[in-house]
RONU-365065 format. One record per residue (C-alpha): residue number from 1; residue in one letter; x, y, z. Coordinates in Angstrom, 2 decimals, always signed. Example, Ala and Ser with C-alpha at 12.3 -4.5 7.8 and 13.67 -1.06 7.14 Angstrom:
residues 2
+-----+-----+---------+---------+---------+
:   n : res :      xx :      yy :      zz :
+-----+-----+---------+---------+---------+
:   1 :   A :  +12.30 :   -4.50 :   +7.80 :
:   2 :   S :  +13.67 :   -1.06 :   +7.14 :
+-----+-----+---------+---------+---------+
END
This chain:
residues 248
+-----+-----+---------+---------+---------+
:   n : res :      xx :      yy :      zz :
+-----+-----+---------+---------+---------+
:   1 :   M :   +4.13 :  -66.81 :  -22.14 :
:   2 :   A :   +1.57 :  -65.78 :  -19.62 :
:   3 :   T :   -1.52 :  -68.09 :  -19.12 :
:   4 :   P :   -3.93 :  -67.29 :  -21.87 :
:   5 :   R :   -7.03 :  -65.35 :  -20.72 :
:   6 :   R :  -10.29 :  -64.38 :  -22.18 :
:   7 :   V :  -10.08 :  -60.50 :  -22.21 :
:   8 :   L :  -12.81 :  -57.88 :  -22.94 :
:   9 :   I :  -11.48 :  -54.34 :  -23.67 :
:  10 :   T :  -13.84 :  -51.38 :  -24.39 :
:  11 :   G :  -12.72 :  -48.41 :  -26.27 :
:  12 :   A :  -10.26 :  -50.65 :  -28.15 :
:  13 :   A :  -10.34 :  -49.01 :  -31.67 :
:  14 :   S :   -7.74 :  -46.28 :  -30.87 :
:  15 :   G :   -5.45 :  -44.63 :  -28.29 :
:  16 :   I :   -4.93 :  -46.35 :  -24.96 :
:  17 :   G :   -7.53 :  -49.16 :  -25.68 :
:  18 :   L :   -5.69 :  -50.11 :  -28.98 :
:  19 :   A :   -2.30 :  -50.19 :  -27.21 :
:  20 :   I :   -3.90 :  -52.47 :  -24.41 :
:  21 :   A :   -5.33 :  -54.70 :  -27.08 :
:  22 :   R :   -1.87 :  -55.08 :  -28.74 :
:  23 :   A :   -0.11 :  -55.74 :  -25.55 :
:  24 :   F :   -2.54 :  -58.52 :  -24.66 :
:  25 :   A :   -2.54 :  -59.88 :  -28.17 :
:  26 :   A :   +1.26 :  -60.20 :  -27.88 :
:  27 :   Q :   +1.00 :  -62.44 :  -24.94 :
:  28 :   G :   -1.58 :  -64.77 :  -26.78 :
:  29 :   H :   -4.76 :  -63.94 :  -25.05 :
:  30 :   R :   -8.08 :  -64.23 :  -26.53 :
:  31 :   L :   -9.71 :  -60.84 :  -27.23 :
:  32 :   L :  -12.97 :  -59.31 :  -27.51 :
:  33 :   L :  -12.57 :  -55.68 :  -28.55 :
:  34 :   A :  -15.53 :  -53.31 :  -28.18 :
:  35 :   D :  -15.93 :  -49.71 :  -29.50 :
:  36 :   V :  -18.53 :  -47.46 :  -30.82 :
:  37 :   N :  -16.47 :  -47.07 :  -34.02 :
:  38 :   D :  -16.83 :  -49.71 :  -36.60 :
:  39 :   S :  -13.13 :  -49.78 :  -37.31 :
:  40 :   V :  -12.72 :  -52.04 :  -34.10 :
:  41 :   H :  -13.45 :  -54.96 :  -36.44 :
:  42 :   Q :  -10.43 :  -54.20 :  -38.66 :
:  43 :   V :   -8.35 :  -53.66 :  -35.49 :
:  44 :   A :   -9.23 :  -57.21 :  -34.29 :
:  45 :   R :   -8.31 :  -58.65 :  -37.72 :
:  46 :   D :   -5.12 :  -56.65 :  -37.81 :
:  47 :   L :   -3.96 :  -58.25 :  -34.63 :
:  48 :   A :   -3.73 :  -61.65 :  -36.38 :
:  49 :   T :   -4.59 :  -63.39 :  -33.17 :
:  50 :   D :   -7.64 :  -64.87 :  -31.40 :
:  51 :   A :   -9.60 :  -61.56 :  -31.50 :
:  52 :   S :  -12.97 :  -60.36 :  -32.56 :
:  53 :   G :  -14.59 :  -56.93 :  -32.55 :
:  54 :   H :  -17.96 :  -55.73 :  -31.45 :
:  55 :   T :  -19.52 :  -52.43 :  -32.02 :
:  56 :   V :  -21.58 :  -50.95 :  -29.21 :
:  57 :   D :  -22.73 :  -47.65 :  -27.88 :
:  58 :   L :  -21.70 :  -47.75 :  -24.36 :
:  59 :   A :  -24.32 :  -45.24 :  -23.40 :
:  60 :   D :  -26.92 :  -47.67 :  -24.26 :
:  61 :   A :  -27.77 :  -50.17 :  -21.44 :
:  62 :   A :  -29.31 :  -52.73 :  -23.69 :
:  63 :   Q :  -26.32 :  -52.78 :  -26.01 :
:  64 :   L :  -24.19 :  -53.24 :  -22.99 :
:  65 :   A :  -26.23 :  -56.27 :  -21.75 :
:  66 :   A :  -25.94 :  -57.68 :  -25.36 :
:  67 :   L :  -22.01 :  -57.11 :  -25.24 :
:  68 :   A :  -21.91 :  -59.10 :  -21.94 :
:  69 :   R :  -23.96 :  -62.00 :  -23.40 :
:  70 :   H :  -21.93 :  -61.87 :  -26.53 :
:  71 :   A :  -18.73 :  -62.10 :  -24.48 :
:  72 :   T :  -20.04 :  -65.16 :  -22.62 :
:  73 :   S :  -21.24 :  -66.90 :  -25.76 :
:  74 :   T :  -18.16 :  -66.33 :  -27.95 :
:  75 :   L :  -15.37 :  -66.45 :  -25.31 :
:  76 :   G :  -17.21 :  -68.75 :  -22.92 :
:  77 :   G :  -16.79 :  -66.21 :  -20.01 :
:  78 :   V :  -14.36 :  -63.29 :  -19.28 :
:  79 :   D :  -11.26 :  -63.61 :  -17.13 :
:  80 :   V :  -10.21 :  -59.97 :  -17.55 :
:  81 :   L :  -12.33 :  -56.98 :  -18.06 :
:  82 :   V :  -10.68 :  -53.60 :  -19.18 :
:  83 :   N :  -12.99 :  -50.63 :  -18.88 :
:  84 :   N :  -11.12 :  -48.14 :  -20.92 :
:  85 :   A :  -13.77 :  -46.35 :  -23.01 :
:  86 :   G :  -14.44 :  -42.81 :  -22.09 :
:  87 :   I :  -15.35 :  -39.36 :  -23.59 :
:  88 :   S :  -14.31 :  -35.72 :  -22.54 :
:  89 :   P :  -16.11 :  -33.27 :  -24.59 :
:  90 :   K :  -14.43 :  -30.09 :  -25.56 :
:  91 :   R :  -15.66 :  -26.71 :  -27.15 :
:  92 :   L :  -13.04 :  -25.54 :  -29.62 :
:  93 :   G :  -10.44 :  -27.57 :  -27.81 :
:  94 :   L :  -11.21 :  -26.09 :  -24.52 :
:  95 :   P :  -13.08 :  -27.82 :  -21.51 :
:  96 :   A :  -16.50 :  -26.67 :  -20.82 :
:  97 :   K :  -16.94 :  -24.88 :  -17.51 :
:  98 :   A :  -19.78 :  -26.37 :  -15.22 :
:  99 :   T :  -22.08 :  -23.67 :  -16.06 :
: 100 :   E :  -21.90 :  -24.40 :  -19.76 :
: 101 :   I :  -22.62 :  -28.22 :  -19.63 :
: 102 :   D :  -26.33 :  -29.10 :  -20.10 :
: 103 :   L :  -27.95 :  -31.94 :  -18.47 :
: 104 :   A :  -27.96 :  -34.08 :  -21.57 :
: 105 :   E :  -24.11 :  -33.83 :  -21.98 :
: 106 :   W :  -23.52 :  -34.53 :  -18.34 :
: 107 :   E :  -25.62 :  -37.63 :  -18.38 :
: 108 :   R :  -24.01 :  -38.88 :  -21.51 :
: 109 :   V :  -20.44 :  -38.58 :  -20.04 :
: 110 :   L :  -21.51 :  -40.17 :  -16.74 :
: 111 :   R :  -23.21 :  -43.06 :  -18.80 :
: 112 :   I :  -20.22 :  -43.91 :  -20.87 :
: 113 :   N :  -17.42 :  -43.24 :  -18.45 :
: 114 :   L :  -19.02 :  -44.57 :  -15.05 :
: 115 :   T :  -22.37 :  -46.43 :  -15.64 :
: 116 :   A :  -20.98 :  -48.53 :  -18.46 :
: 117 :   P :  -18.11 :  -49.95 :  -16.32 :
: 118 :   F :  -20.59 :  -50.66 :  -13.58 :
: 119 :   L :  -23.10 :  -52.49 :  -15.70 :
: 120 :   L :  -20.46 :  -54.59 :  -17.40 :
: 121 :   C :  -18.96 :  -55.49 :  -13.94 :
: 122 :   A :  -22.34 :  -56.40 :  -12.61 :
: 123 :   A :  -22.94 :  -58.71 :  -15.69 :
: 124 :   L :  -19.51 :  -60.32 :  -15.65 :
: 125 :   I :  -18.51 :  -60.70 :  -12.12 :
: 126 :   P :  -20.86 :  -63.72 :  -11.36 :
: 127 :   G :  -18.91 :  -65.77 :  -14.00 :
: 128 :   M :  -15.63 :  -64.63 :  -12.52 :
: 129 :   Q :  -16.95 :  -65.55 :   -9.21 :
: 130 :   A :  -17.85 :  -69.04 :  -10.25 :
: 131 :   Q :  -14.42 :  -69.68 :  -11.65 :
: 132 :   R :  -12.71 :  -68.16 :   -8.65 :
: 133 :   F :  -10.65 :  -65.86 :  -10.84 :
: 134 :   G :  -11.15 :  -62.37 :  -12.26 :
: 135 :   R :   -9.23 :  -59.16 :  -13.22 :
: 136 :   I :  -10.97 :  -55.82 :  -13.49 :
: 137 :   V :   -8.83 :  -52.99 :  -14.71 :
: 138 :   D :  -10.52 :  -49.67 :  -14.94 :
: 139 :   I :   -8.96 :  -46.78 :  -16.86 :
: 140 :   A :   -9.68 :  -43.79 :  -14.77 :
: 141 :   S :   -7.68 :  -40.36 :  -14.92 :
: 142 :   R :   -5.43 :  -37.97 :  -13.00 :
: 143 :   A :   -8.54 :  -35.80 :  -13.28 :
: 144 :   G :  -10.31 :  -38.13 :  -10.87 :
: 145 :   R :   -7.51 :  -37.62 :   -8.34 :
: 146 :   T :   -7.06 :  -33.93 :   -8.46 :
: 147 :   Y :   -7.93 :  -30.77 :  -10.41 :
: 148 :   V :   -6.79 :  -30.99 :  -13.95 :
: 149 :   P :   -7.54 :  -27.76 :  -16.09 :
: 150 :   P :   -8.06 :  -29.42 :  -19.43 :
: 151 :   A :  -10.67 :  -31.77 :  -18.01 :
: 152 :   G :  -14.52 :  -30.78 :  -17.73 :
: 153 :   S :  -16.22 :  -31.27 :  -14.45 :
: 154 :   H :  -18.31 :  -34.07 :  -15.93 :
: 155 :   Y :  -15.37 :  -35.98 :  -16.99 :
: 156 :   A :  -13.45 :  -35.36 :  -13.53 :
: 157 :   A :  -16.82 :  -36.37 :  -11.67 :
: 158 :   S :  -17.12 :  -39.77 :  -13.84 :
: 159 :   K :  -13.44 :  -40.59 :  -13.24 :
: 160 :   A :  -13.67 :  -39.99 :   -9.47 :
: 161 :   G :  -16.72 :  -42.16 :   -9.37 :
: 162 :   L :  -14.84 :  -44.83 :  -11.47 :
: 163 :   I :  -12.21 :  -44.79 :   -8.78 :
: 164 :   G :  -14.72 :  -45.19 :   -5.98 :
: 165 :   L :  -16.51 :  -47.96 :   -7.86 :
: 166 :   T :  -13.18 :  -49.87 :   -8.39 :
: 167 :   R :  -12.27 :  -49.62 :   -4.61 :
: 168 :   H :  -15.67 :  -50.96 :   -3.59 :
: 169 :   L :  -15.58 :  -53.74 :   -5.96 :
: 170 :   A :  -12.13 :  -54.81 :   -4.81 :
: 171 :   G :  -13.43 :  -54.91 :   -1.33 :
: 172 :   E :  -16.56 :  -56.84 :   -2.23 :
: 173 :   W :  -15.02 :  -59.62 :   -4.34 :
: 174 :   A :  -11.47 :  -60.13 :   -3.10 :
: 175 :   A :  -12.31 :  -63.20 :   -1.40 :
: 176 :   A :  -13.68 :  -64.65 :   -4.65 :
: 177 :   G :  -10.30 :  -64.43 :   -6.27 :
: 178 :   I :  -11.28 :  -61.24 :   -8.22 :
: 179 :   T :   -9.18 :  -58.09 :   -8.14 :
: 180 :   A :  -10.18 :  -54.64 :   -9.22 :
: 181 :   N :   -7.68 :  -51.81 :   -9.89 :
: 182 :   C :   -7.62 :  -48.43 :  -11.47 :
: 183 :   L :   -4.93 :  -46.81 :  -13.76 :
: 184 :   T :   -4.92 :  -43.18 :  -13.50 :
: 185 :   P :   -3.11 :  -41.88 :  -16.46 :
: 186 :   G :   -1.87 :  -38.35 :  -16.81 :
: 187 :   R :   -1.39 :  -36.57 :  -20.29 :
: 188 :   V :   -0.91 :  -39.30 :  -22.78 :
: 189 :   D :   -0.53 :  -38.86 :  -26.48 :
: 190 :   T :   -4.05 :  -40.05 :  -27.78 :
: 191 :   P :   -6.71 :  -38.67 :  -30.10 :
: 192 :   L :   -8.90 :  -37.81 :  -27.11 :
: 193 :   A :   -6.10 :  -35.85 :  -25.39 :
: 194 :   N :   -5.19 :  -34.15 :  -28.56 :
: 195 :   Q :   -8.69 :  -32.57 :  -28.88 :
: 196 :   S :   -7.35 :  -29.86 :  -26.50 :
: 197 :   A :   -6.22 :  -26.64 :  -27.97 :
: 198 :   A :   -2.38 :  -26.35 :  -28.46 :
: 199 :   V :   -2.02 :  -23.92 :  -25.60 :
: 200 :   V :   -3.72 :  -26.25 :  -23.15 :
: 201 :   Q :   -1.54 :  -29.21 :  -24.41 :
: 202 :   Q :   +1.71 :  -27.06 :  -24.11 :
: 203 :   A :   +0.66 :  -26.03 :  -20.54 :
: 204 :   A :   -0.17 :  -29.68 :  -19.56 :
: 205 :   V :   +3.37 :  -30.92 :  -20.70 :
: 206 :   A :   +5.09 :  -28.08 :  -18.91 :
: 207 :   A :   +3.55 :  -29.27 :  -15.54 :
: 208 :   I :   +4.77 :  -32.89 :  -16.05 :
: 209 :   S :   +8.08 :  -33.57 :  -14.16 :
: 210 :   V :   +9.55 :  -35.54 :  -17.11 :
: 211 :   R :   +8.51 :  -32.79 :  -19.53 :
: 212 :   R :   +6.66 :  -34.96 :  -22.01 :
: 213 :   A :   +3.43 :  -36.73 :  -22.53 :
: 214 :   G :   +2.98 :  -40.32 :  -21.96 :
: 215 :   T :   +2.65 :  -42.93 :  -24.70 :
: 216 :   P :   -0.31 :  -45.41 :  -24.84 :
: 217 :   D :   +2.14 :  -48.26 :  -24.68 :
: 218 :   E :   +3.38 :  -47.11 :  -21.20 :
: 219 :   I :   -0.40 :  -47.22 :  -20.03 :
: 220 :   A :   -0.85 :  -50.70 :  -21.76 :
: 221 :   A :   +2.36 :  -52.05 :  -19.92 :
: 222 :   A :   +0.76 :  -51.03 :  -16.35 :
: 223 :   A :   -2.70 :  -52.57 :  -17.53 :
: 224 :   L :   -1.02 :  -55.79 :  -18.59 :
: 225 :   Y :   +0.60 :  -56.12 :  -14.94 :
: 226 :   L :   -2.59 :  -55.53 :  -13.20 :
: 227 :   A :   -4.35 :  -58.24 :  -15.19 :
: 228 :   S :   -1.60 :  -60.65 :  -14.55 :
: 229 :   D :   -1.19 :  -63.60 :  -12.27 :
: 230 :   A :   +1.75 :  -61.65 :  -10.79 :
: 231 :   A :   -0.64 :  -58.96 :   -9.57 :
: 232 :   A :   -2.85 :  -61.48 :   -7.49 :
: 233 :   Y :   -1.99 :  -59.59 :   -4.25 :
: 234 :   V :   -2.78 :  -56.11 :   -5.75 :
: 235 :   T :   -6.19 :  -54.93 :   -5.51 :
: 236 :   G :   -8.09 :  -51.69 :   -4.68 :
: 237 :   I :   -5.35 :  -49.46 :   -5.93 :
: 238 :   C :   -4.97 :  -46.39 :   -8.09 :
: 239 :   L :   -1.68 :  -46.80 :  -10.07 :
: 240 :   D :   -0.71 :  -43.25 :  -11.23 :
: 241 :   V :   +1.12 :  -43.32 :  -14.57 :
: 242 :   N :   +1.69 :  -39.58 :  -15.15 :
: 243 :   G :   +5.33 :  -38.68 :  -15.46 :
: 244 :   G :   +5.27 :  -37.06 :  -12.00 :
: 245 :   A :   +2.54 :  -34.48 :  -12.67 :
: 246 :   F :   +0.69 :  -35.73 :   -9.62 :
: 247 :   M :   +2.40 :  -37.41 :   -6.81 :
: 248 :   S :   +0.15 :  -38.78 :   -4.00 :
+-----+-----+---------+---------+---------+
END
């Protein structure tokens, strides 16, 4: 079994975050699962491992600070931070054009998808630095790498920003034993992706080389690797997991 680590996962109540939580739980890691949905507490109980849930609105800086303090007090620190939570607002299953997005919606998407990972990293990196070990795994998106029609401009901008943040953190903290990497999934069968209209989903799958959407478990397997001891020499990368929809 892998060395037990203390792991904080955001957006852990469903979709990719839930799959990541299950993958880490299967290896015996200690988990703190955070989500805006209260169901995260039941998810933690269902894992039947050393896991607890924490309800948090990631758009609220004060709640984020409280989450970081809670992680330190309950786990004694964080070894692995998985910034998975994200939102992608749709209108009748279709992405909003830039001219249709008001400032409040733009700012909420950026706060949850980009500012929240920044604040959690800033709060938890000092503890990682002190122990000379840390893994930051940011769940970005293919939409942060290239144009993806089902994504809104605010979502794409937030994910591109998350990729840039991750690379900068990798450069800043590598000498302290901390790695920072991005996963950039393509279309994955999740509640968030399935908000898109059927015609949008069909077109998206048709553009994938393997002709299917990915599964949350396939993303979780990649996250588990980036957080592992085996990935100690891997930092600052975007690992594309998209079935060949985008090849860089």
